[in-house]
C-alpha positions in Angstrom: 73.2 38.6 91.8 75.2 41.7 90.9 72.7 44.0 92.7 72.7 41.7 95.8 76.5 41.9 95.9 76.5 45.7 95.5 74.0 46.1 98.3 75.9 43.8 100.6 79.3 45.5 100.0 77.8 48.9 100.2 76.3 48.1 103.6 79.6 46.6 104.7 81.5 49.8 103.7 79.0 52.0 105.5 79.1 50.0 108.7 82.9 49.8 108.7 83.2 53.5 108.1 80.8 54.4 110.9 82.7 52.2 113.3 86.1 53.6 112.2 85.0 57.2 112.6 83.4 56.5 116.0 86.6 54.9 117.2 88.7 57.9 115.9 86.4 60.4 117.7 86.9 58.4 120.8 90.7 57.8 120.7 91.9 60.5 118.3 94.4 58.2 116.6 94.6 59.2 112.9 97.0 56.4 111.9 94.5 53.8 113.2 91.7 55.4 111.2 93.7 55.5 108.0 94.8 51.9 108.4 91.3 50.7 109.3 89.7 52.5 106.3 92.3 51.0 104.0 91.7 47.5 105.4 88.0 47.8 104.9 88.4 48.9 101.3 90.9 46.1 100.7 88.4 43.5 101.8 85.6 44.9 99.7 87.9 45.2 96.6 89.0 41.6 97.1 85.4 40.4 97.2 84.5 42.4 94.2 87.6 41.2 92.3 86.8 37.6 93.0 83.2 38.1 91.9 84.3 39.7 88.6 85.8 36.3 87.5 88.9 37.8 85.8 91.6 35.7 84.1 94.3 34.1 86.3 97.2 36.3 85.2 95.8 39.6 86.5 96.3 41.6 89.7 94.7 44.5 91.5 97.3 46.9 92.8 96.9 49.9 95.1 98.9 52.9 94.0 99.5 56.4 95.4 98.3 57.0 98.9 96.1 54.0 98.9 99.1 51.9 97.8 101.1 53.5 100.6 98.6 51.8 102.9 96.6 54.7 104.2 93.2 56.0 103.2 91.7 59.3 104.3 87.9 59.5 104.7 87.2 61.1 101.4 90.3 60.4 99.4 90.4 58.7 96.0 91.0 55.0 96.0 93.8 54.8 93.3 94.1 51.3 91.8 96.0 49.7 88.9 94.5 46.7 87.2 97.6 44.9 86.0 97.3 42.5 83.1 99.6 40.0 81.6 98.5 40.9 78.1 96.0 43.2 76.4 92.5 42.2 77.3 90.1 40.4 74.9 86.5 41.5 74.6 85.2 39.2 77.3 87.9 40.4 79.8 87.2 44.0 78.9 83.5 43.6 79.6 84.3 42.0 83.0 86.7 44.9 83.8 84.0 47.5 82.9 81.5 45.7 85.1 84.1 45.7 88.0 84.8 49.4 87.7 81.1 50.2 87.5 80.5 48.2 90.7 83.2 50.0 92.5 81.6 53.4 91.6 78.2 52.1 92.6 79.6 51.3 96.0 80.3 55.0 96.4 84.1 54.7 96.2 86.0 57.6 94.5 88.0 55.3 92.3 90.9 56.4 90.2 91.8 53.5 88.0 94.1 52.5 85.2 94.3 49.3 83.2 97.8 48.4 81.9 100.2 45.6 81.2 103.6 45.6 82.8 105.2 47.0 79.6 102.6 49.8 79.5 103.3 50.7 83.1 107.0 51.0 82.4 106.4 53.1 79.3 104.0 55.4 81.0 106.3 55.9 84.0 109.1 57.0 81.7 106.9 59.6 80.1 105.0 60.8 83.2 106.6 61.5 86.6 103.2 61.3 88.3 102.8 57.7 87.1 106.3 56.9 88.1 105.7 58.3 91.6 102.4 56.4 92.0 104.0 53.1 91.0 106.8 53.7 93.6 104.2 53.0 96.3 102.5 50.1 94.5 101.0 47.4 96.8 99.3 44.2 95.9 95.7 44.1 97.0 94.6 40.8 95.4 95.3 38.8 92.3 98.5 37.1 91.0 101.5 37.9 93.1 104.0 36.7 90.5 102.8 39.3 88.0 103.0 42.1 90.6 106.5 41.0 91.5 107.5 41.1 87.8 106.3 44.7 87.7 108.3 45.6 90.8 111.5 44.1 89.6 111.3 45.7 86.2 110.3 49.0 87.7 113.2 49.0 90.1 115.6 48.1 87.3 114.4 51.0 85.2 114.5 53.5 88.0 117.0 56.4 87.3 117.3 57.8 90.8 119.1 61.0 89.7 116.6 61.8 87.0 113.8 61.1 89.5 115.4 63.4 92.0 115.7 66.3 89.5 112.1 65.8 88.3 110.6 65.7 91.9 112.7 68.8 92.9 111.4 70.7 89.9 107.8 69.6 90.7 108.2 70.6 94.3 109.5 74.1 93.4 106.5 74.6 91.1 104.2 73.4 93.8 105.8 75.7 96.4 105.6 78.7 93.9 101.8 78.0 93.5 101.5 78.5 97.3 103.8 81.6 97.3 106.8 79.7 98.7 105.6 80.0 102.3 104.1 77.6 104.9 102.6 80.7 106.6 99.6 81.3 104.3 96.6 82.2 106.4 94.6 79.5 104.7 97.2 76.8 104.1 96.6 73.5 102.3 97.8 70.9 104.8 98.6 68.5 102.0 100.2 70.6 99.3 101.5 73.8 100.9 105.2 74.1 101.8 105.9 72.3 105.0 102.8 70.1 104.6 102.2 66.4 104.1 103.4 66.4 100.5 106.8 67.6 101.5 107.2 64.7 103.9 106.1 62.3 101.2 108.6 63.8 98.7 111.5 62.9 101.1 110.4 59.3 101.4 109.8 59.0 97.7 113.3 60.2 96.9 114.9 58.0 99.6 113.0 55.0 98.4 113.9 55.7 94.7 117.6 56.0 95.7 117.4 52.7 97.6 118.3 54.5 100.8 115.3 54.0 103.0 111.5 53.6 103.0 110.6 55.0 106.5 111.8 57.7 108.9 113.3 55.0 111.2 115.3 53.6 108.3 116.5 57.0 107.3 117.8 57.4 110.9 119.4 54.0 110.9 121.2 54.9 107.7 122.5 58.1 109.2 120.6 60.5 106.9 118.8 61.9 109.9 119.2 61.6 113.7 116.8 59.7 115.9 115.5 63.0 117.3 114.8 64.3 113.8 113.0 61.1 112.9 110.9 61.4 115.9 110.1 65.0 115.2 109.1 64.2 111.6 106.8 61.4 112.7 105.2 63.8 115.2 104.6 66.4 112.5 103.4 63.9 110.0 100.9 62.6 112.6 99.7 66.1 113.4 99.1 66.9 109.7 97.3 63.6 109.2 95.1 64.4 112.2 94.2 67.8 110.8 93.5 66.4 107.3 91.3 63.6 108.7 89.3 66.2 110.7 89.0 68.4 107.6 87.5 65.5 105.6 85.1 64.5 108.3 84.0 68.1 109.0 83.4 68.9 105.3 81.9 65.6 104.4 84.1 65.5 101.2 87.7 65.7 100.2 89.0 69.0 101.7 92.6 69.7 102.5 92.5 73.5 103.0 92.4 75.0 106.4 90.1 77.9 105.3 88.9 80.5 107.7 85.4 79.0 107.7 86.6 75.7 109.3 89.5 76.7 111.4 87.5 77.3 114.6 85.5 74.0 114.2 88.7 72.0 113.7 90.4 73.7 116.6 87.5 72.8 118.9 87.6 69.2 117.9 91.2 69.2 119.1 90.1 70.6 122.4 91.4 74.1 121.8 89.4 77.0 123.3 89.3 80.8 122.9 90.9 82.8 125.8 90.5 86.4 126.8 87.7 88.7 125.7 87.1 91.8 123.6 90.0 93.1 121.6 92.4 90.9 123.6 90.6 87.7 122.8 92.6 84.9 121.2 90.4 82.6 119.1 90.7 78.8 119.3 91.6 79.0 115.6 94.6 81.2 116.4 96.0 78.5 118.7 95.4 75.9 116.1 97.1 77.9 113.3 100.1 78.8 115.5 100.6 75.1 116.2 100.3 74.4 112.5 102.8 77.0 111.5 105.3 75.8 114.0 105.0 72.3 112.7 105.2 73.4 109.0 108.3 75.5 109.8 110.0 72.4 111.4 109.1 70.3 108.4 110.4 72.9 106.0 113.8 73.0 107.9 114.2 69.3 108.2 113.1 68.9 104.6 116.0 71.1 103.5 118.5 69.1 105.6 117.2 65.7 104.3 117.1 66.8 100.7 120.7 68.0 100.8 121.7 64.7 102.4 119.9 62.6 99.7 121.3 64.9 97.0 124.8 64.3 98.3 124.3 60.6 98.1 123.0 60.8 94.5 125.4 63.5 93.2 128.7 63.2 95.0 130.7 66.5 94.8 134.4 66.9 94.7 134.4 68.2 98.2 136.6 71.2 97.4 137.2 73.0 100.7 138.4 76.5 101.4 139.0 77.4 105.1 137.3 80.6 106.4 138.5 80.5 110.0 139.0 78.0 112.8 135.3 77.2 112.9 134.0 77.4 109.3 135.0 76.4 105.8 133.4 76.8 102.4 132.7 73.4 100.8 131.4 73.4 97.2 129.9 76.9 97.6 128.3 76.1 101.0 129.4 77.2 104.5 130.3 74.2 106.6 131.4 73.7 110.2 134.9 72.4 110.7 133.9 70.1 113.5 130.5 68.5 114.3 130.6 70.0 117.8 131.5 73.6 116.7 128.3 75.2 118.0 128.5 73.1 121.2 132.0 74.3 121.9 131.5 77.8 120.6 127.9 78.8 121.0 128.6 82.3 119.6 129.3 80.7 116.3 125.5 80.3 115.9 125.4 84.0 115.1 128.8 84.2 113.5 127.7 81.9 110.7 125.1 84.4 109.6 127.6 87.2 109.8 129.9 85.3 107.5 127.1 84.7 105.1 126.3 88.4 104.8 130.0 89.1 104.3 130.4 86.4 101.6 127.3 86.8 99.4 128.7 84.2 96.9 128.0 81.5 99.4 124.9 79.6 98.3 123.8 78.5 101.7 124.7 76.1 104.6 125.6 72.5 104.3 123.1 70.0 105.8 125.6 69.3 108.6 125.7 73.0 109.6 121.9 73.4 109.5 121.5 70.2 111.6 124.0 71.3 114.2 122.3 74.8 114.4 118.9 73.2 114.7 120.0 70.9 117.5 122.1 73.4 119.4 119.7 76.4 119.2 118.6 75.7 122.8 122.0 77.0 124.0 120.7 80.5 123.1 119.7 81.4 126.6 119.9 84.5 128.9 123.6 84.1 129.3 124.1 83.8 125.5 121.9 86.9 125.0 123.9 88.9 127.6 127.3 88.0 126.0 128.9 91.1 124.5 130.3 89.1 121.6 126.9 87.8 120.6 125.3 91.2 120.8 128.0 92.6 118.6 127.5 89.8 116.1 123.7 90.5 116.0 124.3 94.2 115.3 126.8 93.2 112.5 124.1 91.3 110.8 121.7 94.3 110.8 124.6 96.6 109.7 125.8 94.4 106.9 125.8 96.0 103.4 124.1 93.0 101.8 122.2 89.8 102.7 120.4 91.1 105.8 116.9 89.9 104.9 118.2 86.5 103.8 120.1 86.2 107.1 117.0 87.1 109.1 114.8 84.8 107.2 117.3 81.9 107.7 117.5 82.7 111.3 113.8 82.6 111.7 113.5 79.3 109.8 116.1 77.8 112.1 114.5 79.3 115.2 117.7 81.2 115.9 116.0 84.7 115.7 113.2 83.7 118.1 115.8 82.3 120.5 117.8 85.5 120.4 114.8 87.8 120.7 112.4 85.9 123.0 109.5 88.2 122.4 109.9 87.6 118.6 109.5 83.9 119.3 106.0 84.6 120.8 104.7 86.0 117.5 106.1 83.4 115.2 103.1 81.9 113.4 100.7 84.2 115.1 97.7 85.1 112.9 96.2 88.6 112.7 92.5 88.6 112.2 92.2 92.3 111.5 91.0 91.6 107.9 93.9 93.4 106.2 97.1 91.6 107.3 97.6 88.6 105.1 100.8 87.4 106.8 101.5 86.1 110.3 103.1 88.6 112.6 106.7 87.3 112.2 106.3 87.2 108.4 104.9 90.7 108.3 107.8 92.0 110.3 110.3 90.4 108.0 108.4 91.7 105.0 108.7 95.2 106.4 112.4 94.8 106.9 112.6 93.5 103.3 110.7 96.6 102.0 113.1 98.8 103.9 116.1 97.0 102.3 114.6 97.5 98.8 114.6 101.3 99.3 118.4 101.0 99.5 118.9 99.0 96.3 119.3 100.7 93.0 117.7 97.9 91.1 114.4 98.6 93.0 114.6 102.4 92.8 111.9 102.5 90.1 109.3 101.0 92.5 109.2 103.9 94.9 111.7 106.6 93.7 110.9 109.1 96.4 111.5 106.5 99.2 114.7 105.4 97.5 115.9 109.1 97.3 115.2 109.7 101.0 116.9 106.4 102.0 120.0 107.3 100.0 120.4 110.4 102.1 119.5 108.8 105.4 122.5 107.7 107.5 122.5 104.5 109.5 119.9 102.5 107.6 120.2 99.8 110.2 118.4 101.8 112.8 115.3 101.6 110.6 115.7 97.8 110.4 115.8 97.6 114.2 112.6 99.7 114.4 111.0 97.4 111.8 111.9 94.3 113.9 110.2 95.7 116.9 107.3 97.7 115.5 104.8 94.8 115.9 106.7 92.5 118.2 104.2 93.1 121.0 101.1 92.0 119.0 98.8 89.6 120.8 100.0 90.4 124.4 97.0 92.6 125.2 97.2 96.3 125.5 98.7 98.8 123.0 101.3 97.0 121.1 103.0 100.2 120.1 103.6 101.1 123.8 104.6 97.6 124.8 106.9 97.3 121.7 108.5 100.6 122.8 109.6 99.0 126.1 111.1 96.0 124.2 112.9 98.3 121.7 114.3 100.5 124.5 115.7 97.4 126.3 117.2 96.0 123.1 119.0 99.3 122.4 120.3 99.7 125.9 121.5 96.1 126.0 123.3 96.5 122.7 125.1 99.6 123.7 123.4 101.9 121.2 123.9 105.6 121.6 121.4 108.0 123.1 120.3 109.5 119.8 120.1 106.1 118.1 118.0 104.7 120.9 115.7 107.6 121.0 115.0 107.4 117.2 114.3 103.6 117.3 112.0 104.0 120.3 110.2 106.9 118.7 109.6 104.9 115.5 108.2 101.9 117.3 105.9 103.9 119.5 104.6 106.2 116.7 104.7 103.7 113.7 100.9 104.0 113.2 100.7 107.8 113.7 101.7 109.1 110.2 99.2 106.7 108.5 96.4 107.8 110.8 97.1 111.5 110.3 97.4 111.2 106.5 94.3 109.0 106.0 92.0 110.3 108.7 92.7 113.9 109.3 92.2 117.0 107.1 95.6 117.8 105.6 94.3 121.2 104.4 94.1 122.3 108.0 97.4 124.1 109.0 96.8 123.1 112.6 96.9 119.4 111.7 100.3 119.9 110.0 101.6 122.0 112.8 100.7 119.4 115.4 102.3 116.6 113.4 105.5 118.7 112.9 105.7 119.2 116.7 105.4 115.4 117.1 108.3 114.5 114.7 110.4 117.5 115.7 113.0 117.4 112.9 113.6 116.1 109.4 115.4 113.0 110.5 112.5 111.7 112.6 110.0 112.7 109.8 112.0 110.9 107.1 112.5 107.8 109.2 108.8 107.6 110.2 107.7 108.2 106.5 110.0 105.3 105.3 108.8 103.0 108.1 105.1 103.8 107.4 105.4 103.1 103.7 107.3 99.8 104.3 104.7 98.9 106.9 101.6 99.5 104.8 103.2 97.7 101.9 104.0 94.8 104.2 100.4 94.1 105.2 98.8 92.9 102.0 99.2 93.5 98.3 95.6 94.9 98.3 96.1 97.5 100.9 98.7 99.8 99.3 97.6 102.1 96.5 98.6 105.3 94.8 96.1 107.3 96.7 97.6 106.3 100.1 101.1 107.0 98.6 100.0 110.5 97.7 98.4 111.3 101.1 101.6 110.2 102.9 103.9 112.1 100.5 101.7 115.2 100.8 101.9 115.0 104.6 105.7 114.5 104.4 106.3 117.5 102.1 103.9 119.9 104.0 105.5 118.9 107.4 109.0 119.3 105.9 108.2 122.9 105.0 107.0 123.6 108.5 110.2 122.0 110.0 112.2 124.1 107.6 111.0 127.3 109.2 107.9 128.1 107.1 105.0 128.6 109.5 101.8 126.8 108.6 99.7 129.5 106.9 96.4 129.0 105.0 97.0 132.3 103.2 100.4 131.3 101.9 99.2 127.9 100.8 96.1 129.5 99.1 98.3 131.9 97.2 100.8 129.2 96.1 98.1 126.9 94.8 96.3 129.7 93.0 99.5 130.8 91.3 100.4 127.3 90.3 96.9 126.7 88.9 97.0 130.0 86.9 100.3 128.9 85.4 98.7 125.7 84.2 95.7 127.5 82.8 97.9 129.7 80.7 99.3 126.5 79.1 95.7 125.7 78.1 95.5 129.0 76.2 92.5 130.4 78.1 92.0 134.1 78.4 93.9 135.7 81.3 90.6 136.5 83.2 88.8 133.2 82.4 89.1 131.9 85.9 87.8 135.0 87.8 84.1 134.4 87.7 84.3 130.9 89.0 87.0 131.6 91.6 84.9 134.4 93.1 82.3 131.8 94.0 84.9 129.5 95.7 86.1 129.9 99.3 89.4 129.2 101.0 88.4 125.7 101.9 88.1 124.7 98.3 91.6 125.9 97.3 93.2 124.2 100.4 91.5 120.9 99.8 92.4 120.6 96.1 95.8 120.3 94.3 96.7 123.1 91.9 96.3 120.6 89.0 92.8 119.8 90.1 91.9 123.5 90.4 93.2 124.1 86.9 91.4 121.1 85.5 88.0 122.0 87.0 88.4 125.7 86.1 89.1 124.8 82.5 86.0 122.6 82.4 83.6 125.1 84.1 84.7 128.7 83.5 82.2 129.1 80.6 79.4 127.1 82.3 79.2 128.9 85.6 75.4 129.4 85.6 74.2 126.9 83.0 71.8 125.3 85.5 72.5 121.9 83.9 74.7 119.2 85.5 78.3 119.0 84.3 80.2 115.8 84.8 83.9 115.6 83.8 86.2 112.6 84.2 89.9 112.1 83.7 92.7 109.6 84.6 93.8 110.5 88.1 97.2 112.3 88.1 98.4 110.0 90.9 98.5 107.2 88.3 95.7 105.1 89.6 91.9 105.4 89.2 89.7 108.1 87.7 88.9 111.6 88.9 85.2 112.6 88.5 84.1 116.2 89.0 80.4 117.0 89.3 79.0 120.5 89.0 75.3 121.0 89.5 72.9 123.3 91.4 73.0 122.0 94.9 70.2 119.6 95.8 69.3 117.2 98.6 70.6 113.6 98.4 73.3 114.6 95.8 76.2 112.7 97.6 74.0 109.6 98.1 72.8 109.7 94.5 76.4 109.8 93.2 77.5 107.0 95.6 74.6 104.9 94.4 75.6 105.3 90.8 79.2 104.3 91.5 78.0 101.4 93.6 75.9 100.0 90.8 78.9 100.2 88.4 81.1 98.4 91.0 83.4 101.3 91.4 85.2 101.9 94.7 85.3 105.5 96.0 88.7 106.2 97.5 88.2 109.9 98.2 85.5 112.5 98.0 85.7 116.3 98.3 82.3 118.0 98.6 82.0 121.8 98.1 79.2 124.2 97.8 79.9 127.5 95.9 78.7 130.9 97.1 76.0 131.0 94.5 74.5 127.6 95.5 76.2 125.1 93.1 77.7 121.8 94.3 81.2 121.2 93.1 82.1 117.6 94.2 85.2 115.6 93.2 85.6 111.9 93.5 88.5 109.6 93.2 87.2 106.2 92.0 88.8 102.9 90.9 87.6 99.7 89.3 89.4 96.5 88.7 89.6 96.4 85.0 89.1 100.1 84.0 92.7 100.4 82.7 91.9 98.2 79.7 89.1 100.5 78.4 89.4 103.7 80.4 88.4 105.9 77.4 85.1 104.1 77.0 84.5 104.2 80.8 85.2 107.9 81.0 82.6 108.6 78.2 80.1 106.3 79.9 80.4 108.0 83.3 80.2 111.5 81.9 77.0 110.5 79.9 75.2 108.2 82.4 75.9 110.2 85.6 74.8 113.4 84.0 71.6 111.8 82.8 71.0 110.4 86.3 71.4 113.8 88.0 69.1 115.4 85.5 66.4 112.8 86.1 66.7 113.4 89.9 64.4 110.5 90.8 63.9 109.1 94.4 66.8 107.3 96.0 66.6 103.5 95.8 66.7 101.6 99.0 70.3 100.5 99.9 70.8 96.7 99.6 72.9 94.5 101.8 75.8 93.6 99.6 77.3 90.1 99.9 80.2 89.9 102.3 83.4 88.2 101.4 84.1 84.8 103.0 86.8 86.3 105.2 84.4 89.0 106.5 81.7 86.4 107.2 84.1 84.3 109.2 85.6 87.2 111.2 82.9 89.8 111.4 83.8 93.2 112.9 81.7 94.9 115.5 80.8 98.1 113.6 81.6 101.4 115.4 80.5 105.0 114.9 82.2 107.9 116.5 80.7 111.4 116.0 82.4 114.4 117.7 83.0 118.1 117.1 86.3 119.0 115.5 88.8 121.1 117.5 87.4 124.4 116.2 83.8 123.4 116.8 82.9 124.3 113.2 82.3 120.8 111.9 81.8 117.3 113.2 84.1 114.4 112.5 82.2 111.2 111.8 84.4 108.0 111.9 83.0 104.6 111.0 84.6 101.1 111.1 83.0 98.0 109.6 83.4 95.0 107.4 83.7 96.1 103.8 80.9 95.1 101.4 79.4 96.4 98.1 77.0 99.3 98.7 78.4 100.2 102.2 79.1 103.8 101.3 75.7 104.3 99.7 74.1 102.9 102.9 75.9 105.5 104.9 75.1 108.3 102.5 71.4 107.5 102.6 71.3 107.8 106.4 73.2 111.1 106.2 70.8 112.4 103.6 67.8 111.4 105.7 69.0 113.6 108.5 70.0 116.4 106.2 73.6 116.2 107.1 76.0 118.2 104.9 79.1 116.4 103.8 82.3 118.4 103.2 85.0 115.7 102.8 85.0 111.9 102.9 88.2 109.9 103.3 87.5 106.3 102.4 90.2 104.0 103.9 89.8 100.4 102.8 92.1 97.9 104.5 91.6 94.6 102.8 88.2 93.5 104.1 87.9 96.4 106.6 86.9 100.0 106.1 87.7 102.9 108.3 86.0 105.9 106.8 86.2 109.5 108.1 83.7 112.2 107.1 83.7 115.9 107.8 80.0 116.9 108.3 77.7 119.6 109.7 73.9 120.0 109.9 71.2 121.2 112.2 70.4 117.7 113.5 73.9 117.5 115.1 73.0 120.3 117.5 70.2 118.2 118.9 71.4 115.5 121.3 68.4 113.3 120.7 68.7 113.5 116.9 72.4 112.9 117.1 71.9 109.8 119.1 69.3 108.5 116.7 71.6 109.3 113.8 74.4 107.2 115.3 72.0 104.4 116.0 70.7 104.4 112.4 74.3 104.5 111.1 75.2 101.4 113.2 72.2 99.6 111.8 73.3 100.5 108.2 76.8 99.1 109.0 75.5 95.8 110.3 76.2 92.7 108.2 
């Protein structure tokens, strides 16, 4: 009998589910699906309950989302089995049989068995239980027992304590998701601005006895009818996405991960547009819609929570007038009249000016935010052309404190995008370049924030050199303008630096900025990628490279401004992209260029002499004989000295001066002076495949090579230096240093054949957004060497794969700059070799390199 019932109910659930899903795929109505699935489960649970033969004074109660009356395709079915008294043995067996049946039906059942007293006791101790009971709904069983629970629960509810607990819970949840709705892979249920935030509002309103729906909240005056309609629209959109996620994954899945974004977008009828580098994926349209919705929810959530808090915790309403339009009320800025922004639209910028001038103000009242939100449409062309409004906007950027808070608030309230229409286009726009982890608007605000931190003494320890330069740089606000515009043209097609230059020029002219101020901002926007490219892709030991860069920047002011913007920009892409090696390259380029701008002509001879003298001074501190360096240095050419710092030259000289012709490999390792990673020097009679062999070793040890300098001495020895890093080496670097020195030395002595390179596993992000690998091989300006540039998805073993191809063609490597940008690599090698003079062999080399770079 039990098996027959199970099979009957299981078949019924399956048939109902297929019908409900088919209907949804036809009409796209998520609310109908959620309601139909809940009704189907209600009916099955009622039948199973009746068959269980439980005592009269029991009830089956839906709680949580199921209690709310909606059921997502793969969500848990949360139920409370409510008892009048503790169960006897017979009842307990029947309950066990019931729960087992529900699991046999394939339902993901979350169940609890409690009396009314136990429910109340648990809800006092656990806010999660208290919240789930707030949405309790009778499915079947004795109504009188259920009503007793409801009455006693309502009587025991402490709305103020519940509010405080849910607010703390929400802050913790937001912190888990980095306090932003703009994560590239958001959780549509739990992330800030998602479904859970909407549910929190209704929970708090219901607990306070204020309302239990958006329409009731509007009727009670806590939100407007327009806001209620917006919230219902956003809620429906998030439910729609969550339903599609569940159906696509075939399980409970609430994360919009990269792997599924395109599939979900296409089920919504979104399609890719454009082609090549200017293509916009369907997933980008989906995510921009998602971010706009999450942003609206975040803003309305703030307004509603303040209104509910005001109902639960009445303040004394102490008011201090600020001017004819604004007053301070209990530490918040408030509009004097409800129609302040309607009568005086410029007050929509003035309020942010006042907040930067009064840092003690905690924020805006809900009334002020609501009025701003509704009147933002008044920011039109006439508003933007008004001299008063332009002056207000510049005052925000020129404020001594509170700039980034003001800009972020303006973005959250859609004021910033209304005032800068081109900024509005990049709000919520994703960047699938594999190293930006923020949307374009959030990246821009992060860059402004990084600039601001250079001005603050409490952050001077983070980047002391940047803080020092910023302290001596007049008109910081010009850098903030450049930061606002540096990526504003992303996604429009074409070179965003050149398009952004046009936008920046128009802004500066419209806002009455001087000729020199305008020129600096426009220069920074147009050239904001240049310093990074020179530092990370060109040979800084070449005086011509430094001279060309000095001609571009022209003077110290432009150089300093570009350096500060470059550091802030790289740091604003992703926590993974910035490292000490990039910091050193940029600082070296800055200092060398500054010397040239100061009147010192770029000279290899002068630089050679300076480095040798500094290295000799260091060697004297080691206590070496005065002539200890001579034999080694006679075997080294100018290129070696120009490509190595004085500290590196001294370190290697100390290690090798008495082993010049030993014939045995020497491997020395130390903590890198830049403060990150290890420096590894290898000295050995030159041999084929040496670079590939060393790369293979580091690959097997899961070390990343950040930089490689390859040198061959006059007497035929290889002197190669590597900068390597590994995730956990700092914890046991002494052991790792000893291990590298011993193992790598033994490997080089053995000199066995190269192992075939493997295809390392790509990250999930790289698999979802594969790059088209590229190889660019061309002579350098002097025609002495070739520059080999490669771009590809990063993966373990990639550098070893490249090295084996170069080895096969007997290509000599002189320097390698390994630039890893998140999941993307852009490596540059300085090479030569006989094969490069043969057009056919060169073409074949490029083809083989492309094959090695393929996923």
